[in-house]
C-alpha positions as MATLAB code, in Angstrom:
seq = 'XXXXXXXXXXXXXXXXXXXXXXXXXXXXXXXXXXXXXXXXXXXXXXXXXXXXXXXXXXXXXXXXXXXXXXXXXXXXXXXXXXXXXXXXXXXXXXXXXXXXXXXXXXXXXXXXXXXXXXXXXXXXXXXXXXXXXXXXXXXXXXXXXXXXXXXXXXXXXXXXXXXXXXXXXXXXX';
ca = [
     -37.495   64.585  -64.450;
     -40.172   63.927  -66.691;
     -43.988   63.886  -65.870;
     -47.125   62.310  -67.507;
     -49.784   64.328  -66.345;
     -50.655   66.958  -63.680;
     -54.342   66.645  -62.788;
     -56.111   69.804  -61.343;
     -59.081   67.551  -59.877;
     -58.766   64.214  -58.620;
     -60.837   62.293  -56.036;
     -59.271   58.916  -56.391;
     -55.895   59.229  -55.161;
     -56.234   60.366  -51.847;
     -58.826   62.207  -49.134;
     -60.680   64.991  -50.609;
     -60.125   67.110  -53.808;
     -56.491   66.907  -54.920;
     -54.179   67.882  -57.523;
     -52.043   64.966  -58.703;
     -48.572   64.769  -60.318;
     -47.985   61.615  -62.284;
     -44.131   61.176  -62.842;
     -42.409   59.521  -65.558;
     -39.942   56.650  -64.984;
     -40.553   53.078  -63.140;
     -38.251   50.034  -62.601;
     -40.999   47.893  -60.880;
     -42.703   47.150  -63.876;
     -45.736   45.605  -61.899;
     -47.892   43.082  -64.167;
     -51.233   44.701  -65.199;
     -50.002   48.249  -63.984;
     -52.606   50.720  -64.688;
     -50.179   53.361  -66.049;
     -47.391   51.389  -67.858;
     -46.513   54.201  -70.346;
     -44.877   55.989  -67.404;
     -42.449   53.003  -67.023;
     -40.331   55.065  -69.460;
     -38.274   58.183  -67.767;
     -38.394   59.641  -71.048;
     -42.342   59.919  -71.345;
     -44.238   62.970  -71.237;
     -42.789   66.439  -70.700;
     -40.060   68.053  -68.787;
     -40.852   69.090  -65.141;
     -39.432   72.321  -64.254;
     -40.001   75.673  -62.497;
     -43.094   76.262  -64.625;
     -44.691   73.038  -64.010;
     -43.871   73.299  -60.196;
     -45.218   76.827  -60.075;
     -48.277   75.338  -62.098;
     -49.142   72.588  -59.280;
     -48.559   75.244  -56.331;
     -51.125   77.412  -58.258;
     -53.517   74.527  -58.544;
     -53.194   73.629  -54.904;
     -54.133   77.045  -53.693;
     -57.877   76.971  -53.546;
     -59.513   76.231  -50.240;
     -61.436   73.409  -51.750;
     -58.165   71.474  -52.626;
     -57.137   69.144  -49.772;
     -53.623   68.259  -50.971;
     -51.189   67.207  -53.387;
     -50.837   63.170  -54.651;
     -47.873   61.996  -55.966;
     -47.756   59.124  -58.413;
     -46.414   57.613  -61.282;
     -44.413   55.909  -62.655;
     -42.385   56.049  -59.398;
     -42.006   59.123  -57.572;
     -39.182   57.448  -55.175;
     -37.120   56.334  -58.216;
     -33.541   57.744  -57.513;
     -33.860   59.733  -60.779;
     -36.812   61.372  -59.749;
     -36.501   62.232  -56.309;
     -34.545   65.323  -56.175;
     -37.418   67.267  -58.221;
     -40.063   65.528  -56.202;
     -38.412   66.233  -53.063;
     -38.083   70.085  -54.038;
     -41.866   70.270  -55.129;
     -42.611   68.596  -51.609;
     -40.657   71.110  -49.563;
     -42.301   73.979  -51.541;
     -45.678   72.802  -50.747;
     -44.779   72.480  -47.105;
     -43.402   75.855  -46.909;
     -45.872   77.681  -48.909;
     -49.377   75.623  -48.320;
     -48.463   73.840  -45.026;
     -52.462   73.424  -44.519;
     -52.346   71.014  -47.577;
     -51.396   67.301  -47.041;
     -49.071   65.210  -49.356;
     -49.848   61.735  -50.335;
     -47.391   59.437  -52.070;
     -47.718   56.127  -54.075;
     -44.792   54.003  -54.474;
     -43.877   50.393  -55.199;
     -41.052   50.619  -52.594;
     -41.713   49.539  -49.014;
     -41.543   52.020  -46.178;
     -38.800   50.447  -44.235;
     -35.963   50.841  -46.981;
     -37.117   54.297  -47.663;
     -36.972   55.475  -43.918;
     -33.409   53.809  -43.861;
     -32.421   55.928  -46.701;
     -31.618   52.918  -48.830;
     -33.312   53.879  -51.846;
     -31.422   56.577  -53.688;
     -29.931   59.663  -52.234;
     -32.941   61.359  -50.861;
     -35.410   58.875  -49.885;
     -35.389   59.538  -46.204;
     -35.733   63.231  -46.723;
     -38.470   63.007  -49.248;
     -40.398   60.443  -46.766;
     -40.132   63.161  -44.057;
     -42.259   65.555  -46.352;
     -45.126   63.307  -46.645;
     -48.282   62.806  -44.525;
     -49.451   59.483  -46.304;
     -47.437   56.782  -48.084;
     -49.183   53.937  -49.869;
     -46.375   51.597  -50.430;
     -45.725   48.172  -51.886;
     -45.799   46.811  -55.647;
     -49.379   46.158  -57.266;
     -49.528   42.378  -57.067;
     -52.095   41.115  -59.181;
     -52.636   37.887  -57.362;
     -53.810   40.168  -54.614;
     -55.714   42.730  -56.662;
     -58.797   44.000  -54.855;
     -61.245   46.528  -56.477;
     -62.817   46.884  -52.802;
     -59.668   48.470  -51.005;
     -59.709   52.333  -50.735;
     -56.844   54.286  -52.391;
     -54.927   51.184  -53.331;
     -55.170   48.162  -55.874;
     -53.743   45.308  -54.088;
     -54.157   43.953  -50.424;
     -50.286   43.869  -49.891;
     -50.201   47.497  -50.346;
     -50.117   49.721  -47.003;
     -51.548   53.177  -46.234;
     -49.084   54.501  -43.873;
     -49.180   57.614  -41.559;
     -45.890   58.451  -42.252;
     -45.140   61.340  -39.719;
     -46.601   58.783  -37.120;
     -44.579   55.974  -38.311;
     -41.159   57.897  -38.224;
     -41.880   59.406  -34.619;
     -42.710   56.060  -33.232;
     -40.231   53.736  -35.076;
     -43.057   51.701  -36.394;
     -45.635   51.499  -39.113;
     -48.752   53.256  -38.118;
     -51.351   52.386  -40.707;
     -54.096   55.047  -41.522;
     -57.423   54.042  -40.539;
     -60.119   54.984  -42.852;
     -63.056   54.527  -40.530;
     -61.590   57.759  -38.832;
     -62.163   60.062  -41.809;
];
């Protein structure tokens, strides 16, 4: 897997101060995507052990709330294995940190394991999933943590355990 960027301080892609990994590769090609250079799977640099270690190191300070996974597309089948490995390490080494993920895929096929070999396993590592493609006709700059009204902010663990979508309520945070 390649990555476009590792942001050591990000306050736009989830609650609190976060570390964000922007992976490369996306087949959705949403019109007016904010990051079209990351559609190319070869864009950026190779994501290996050193980069994974760097992400974990950046997550360690107490003021960092968690990790955000964006792209490109973290759930592209070609990216799932590397993203899953990173998410599992975060869970094992830094269980107090939360993990947000942005995807153009919908929760339901991910939960059913229909998007690549590791979609369900990766989903199980997440706290929050912002799902759905960016739709220019539903663009809304007033929405928190998403770009278009069709996108949902999903509490992943609650949704998996209840067998139905449980949406995040930003009035509670």
